[in-house]
C-alpha positions in Angstrom: 207.9 78.7 171.3 205.2 76.1 171.6 204.7 73.7 168.8 201.8 75.0 166.7 198.3 73.4 166.9 197.4 71.7 163.4 193.9 71.2 161.5 193.4 69.2 159.0 191.3 70.0 156.2 192.6 67.6 153.7 193.5 63.7 154.3 196.7 64.2 152.1 197.5 66.9 154.9 196.9 64.8 157.6 199.1 61.5 156.2 201.7 64.7 155.9 201.9 65.0 159.3 201.5 61.6 160.4 205.0 61.1 158.3 206.5 64.1 159.6 205.5 62.9 163.2 203.7 65.4 164.2 200.1 63.7 164.7 200.4 65.1 168.4 200.3 68.5 167.3 197.0 67.7 165.6 194.1 68.3 167.3 191.2 68.4 164.4 190.7 66.9 160.9 187.9 66.8 158.1 185.1 64.1 158.0 187.1 61.9 155.4 190.8 62.0 157.1 191.4 58.4 158.1 195.2 57.4 157.8 197.2 57.0 159.9 194.7 55.6 162.0 195.2 58.3 164.7 193.3 60.6 162.9 189.7 59.2 163.7 190.8 59.9 167.4 190.5 63.4 166.2 187.5 66.0 166.5 185.7 66.2 162.5 185.4 69.5 161.8 183.8 69.5 158.1 180.9 68.2 157.2 179.7 66.2 153.5 175.6 64.8 153.6 177.0 62.3 150.7 179.4 61.2 152.3 179.3 56.9 152.8 175.7 57.8 152.0 175.0 54.7 149.3 175.3 57.2 145.8 175.5 55.7 142.7 178.5 57.7 140.4 175.9 59.3 138.5 173.7 60.3 141.8 177.1 61.8 143.0 178.1 63.4 140.1 174.1 65.2 139.8 174.1 66.1 143.2 177.7 67.5 142.9 177.0 69.6 140.2 174.0 71.1 141.3 175.0 71.6 144.6 178.4 73.4 143.4 175.7 75.5 141.0 173.7 76.5 143.9 175.5 77.1 146.6 179.7 77.2 145.2 180.5 74.4 148.2 179.5 70.9 148.5 181.2 70.4 152.1 180.1 72.5 155.4 182.5 73.8 158.8 181.9 73.3 162.1 182.6 77.0 163.1 182.0 76.4 166.8 184.2 73.7 167.2 187.1 75.0 165.1 187.1 78.2 167.8 187.5 75.8 170.6 189.9 73.9 168.7 192.0 77.4 168.7 194.4 76.5 165.9 198.0 78.0 165.4 197.8 76.6 161.6 194.8 74.9 159.4 195.9 73.0 156.0 193.9 73.2 153.1 194.0 73.3 149.8 192.5 75.2 146.4 193.1 72.6 144.1 189.5 71.4 143.6 186.2 72.2 145.3 185.3 68.4 145.1 188.2 67.4 147.0 187.4 69.5 149.9 186.3 72.9 151.4 187.5 75.6 149.2 189.9 77.7 149.9 188.0 81.0 150.1 185.5 79.6 152.6 188.0 78.3 155.0 190.2 81.9 154.7 187.3 84.1 155.7 186.6 81.8 158.4 190.1 81.8 159.9 190.6 85.4 159.0 187.7 85.8 162.0 189.3 83.4 164.6 191.5 84.5 167.1 195.0 84.8 165.9 194.2 84.5 163.5 195.8 81.2 162.5 198.1 80.4 159.8 196.3 79.2 156.5 199.0 76.4 154.1 197.7 75.9 150.8 198.2 72.5 149.5 197.3 72.5 145.4 199.9 70.0 144.1 199.4 68.8 140.0 203.1 66.9 140.0 204.7 64.5 141.9 207.4 67.0 142.4 204.9 69.3 144.4 203.2 66.7 146.7 207.1 66.4 147.8 207.5 70.3 147.9 204.0 69.9 150.0 206.0 67.9 152.2 208.4 70.4 152.8 206.2 73.5 152.8 203.6 71.2 155.7 207.3 70.4 158.1 208.4 74.3 157.3 205.1 75.3 158.6 205.7 73.6 161.7 209.1 74.9 162.4 210.9 71.2 161.5 211.9 71.5 158.2 214.7 68.9 158.3 212.4 66.0 158.9 211.1 66.6 155.6 214.3 65.9 154.2 214.4 62.7 155.5 210.8 62.1 154.6 211.0 63.2 151.0 214.7 61.2 150.6 213.3 58.2 151.0 210.7 58.4 148.9 212.2 59.7 146.3 214.7 56.5 146.1 211.5 54.8 146.1 210.1 56.4 142.9 213.8 56.5 141.1 214.2 52.4 141.5 210.4 52.6 140.0 211.9 54.5 137.0 214.9 53.0 136.7 213.7 50.0 136.0 210.8 51.0 134.4 212.8 52.3 131.2 211.6 50.4 128.2 211.0 50.9 124.4 207.3 49.5 124.6 204.9 51.0 126.9 201.6 49.5 126.9 198.6 52.3 126.8 197.3 52.6 130.3 194.1 54.3 131.1 194.3 55.2 134.6 189.9 56.3 135.1 189.0 58.3 137.5 185.2 58.4 137.4 182.8 55.8 135.4 179.2 57.8 135.5 179.9 60.2 133.6 183.5 58.9 132.1 186.9 60.7 133.8 190.4 60.8 132.5 193.1 60.6 135.2 195.2 64.5 135.5 197.4 65.9 138.0 200.1 63.4 139.1 198.2 60.9 137.2 199.4 60.3 134.3 203.2 61.1 135.8 202.8 57.8 137.3 202.0 56.1 134.5 204.8 57.5 132.9 207.3 56.5 135.6 205.8 53.1 136.1 206.4 52.1 132.8 203.0 52.9 130.5 201.8 55.6 128.5 197.9 57.0 129.2 196.5 58.2 126.0 193.6 59.9 127.7 195.4 61.4 130.9 196.1 65.0 130.9 199.1 65.2 132.4 199.7 68.4 135.8 196.4 69.5 134.2 192.6 69.1 135.7 190.9 65.4 134.8 187.9 66.0 132.6 184.8 64.5 131.7 185.5 62.4 128.4 182.7 60.6 126.3 183.0 56.6 126.3 183.8 57.0 122.4 187.3 58.3 123.4 188.1 55.3 125.3 187.2 53.4 122.6 189.5 54.6 120.1 191.7 54.7 123.0 191.9 51.4 122.8 193.7 50.7 125.9 195.5 47.8 126.1 196.0 47.8 130.6 192.6 49.6 132.1 193.0 51.0 135.7 189.5 52.1 137.7 191.3 54.6 140.2 188.0 56.2 140.9 187.9 59.3 143.1 187.1 58.4 147.1 186.3 54.6 146.1 187.7 51.6 147.4 188.3 48.4 145.7 184.9 47.1 146.9 182.7 50.4 145.6 185.0 50.2 142.6 183.8 46.7 142.1 180.3 47.9 141.9 181.2 50.3 139.2 182.9 48.0 136.9 179.5 46.0 136.9 178.1 49.5 135.4 181.3 49.8 132.9 180.4 46.3 131.5 177.0 47.7 130.6 178.5 50.2 128.4 179.2 49.7 124.4 181.4 47.8 123.6 183.6 47.3 126.5 184.4 43.5 125.8 186.0 45.0 122.6 188.6 46.7 124.6 192.3 45.4 124.2 192.6 45.6 128.2 189.5 43.3 128.3 190.4 40.8 126.2 193.3 40.3 127.6 191.9 40.2 131.4 194.2 43.4 132.3 191.5 45.3 134.3 192.3 46.1 137.9 190.3 47.8 140.9 192.7 49.8 143.0 191.9 51.6 146.7 191.6 55.5 145.4 190.0 56.5 148.5 194.0 55.7 149.7 195.8 55.5 146.9 196.1 57.3 144.0 193.4 60.4 144.2 195.4 61.2 148.0 198.5 63.4 146.8 200.6 62.6 150.2 203.0 60.1 151.1 201.2 57.5 150.2 201.0 58.6 146.2 204.5 56.4 145.8 202.5 53.5 147.0 200.8 54.3 144.4 203.0 54.2 141.8 204.4 50.8 142.7 201.1 49.4 142.5 201.1 50.4 139.3 204.7 49.6 138.0 203.0 45.9 139.2 199.9 45.9 137.3 201.7 47.0 134.1 205.0 45.0 134.2 204.7 42.0 136.9 207.2 40.5 135.3 209.8 43.3 136.8 208.7 44.6 140.0 206.7 40.9 141.0 208.1 42.2 144.7 204.4 44.8 144.0 202.3 41.6 143.0 199.7 40.6 145.9 199.5 43.1 148.1 196.2 42.3 149.3 192.4 42.7 148.2 192.2 46.3 150.4 194.8 47.7 147.8 194.1 46.9 144.5 192.4 43.5 142.9 192.0 41.9 138.9 188.6 42.1 138.0 
């Protein structure tokens, strides 16, 4: 039996394929898949009109809401290309219509393709779910043993952070997912903060992130503010930090007064539920407790920077 031809519609799924050593089987990717580097050599089967369009956060939010209201999706799939690629396996998701092509759209298209290809839905809401997704992809590719090794190594790193971050005093850390309008983190985000030795008073652990009011942020009085803006790298997050500085009483936040505001690359980390989510955890540990995790400091401006 020949190995399956894989199309990944998710950056996180592409990273899982890479971690499993299956990049040779990957024949197509989404417009956002950029890691491992070989992903950039694959045909892109999805498109989003505002991808890298340079819109402000407020403009992105407005466009996304309008597009979802009017058409139910913000992405398009190149059906002729997908037919040409002849996938046996399509990696997709039901988690978020803003993060990738909706599952219903993919399922309808896949049903009309020769085969038809098998769909694997990746819908994590926790760190353990992410590890289970790695197992699911490996199993669908007929190589379950590869997942065991990958998950085992990631789990060792997670538990190493957890053990060293067991302290009584946990700083209040607001992991901010969007600025205009403000969104708290959800799903695995608050869990990462917790394992790294902090507490996110606004986070929704294992639930969807939601829009919140700026007044709620002021009332929470975060001692550490981490801008993990969905889909944004550090340079793009810097632009939104300047906007955030104009919010009422921003300078009164304990995190600002103590110079503990950080920008992280959520384009590669935090927002991508793949193997590098453990890198996200380690970055958080270094931010929250630099004295305990000096090895996670200064990894480079492409990962995070202090505001």
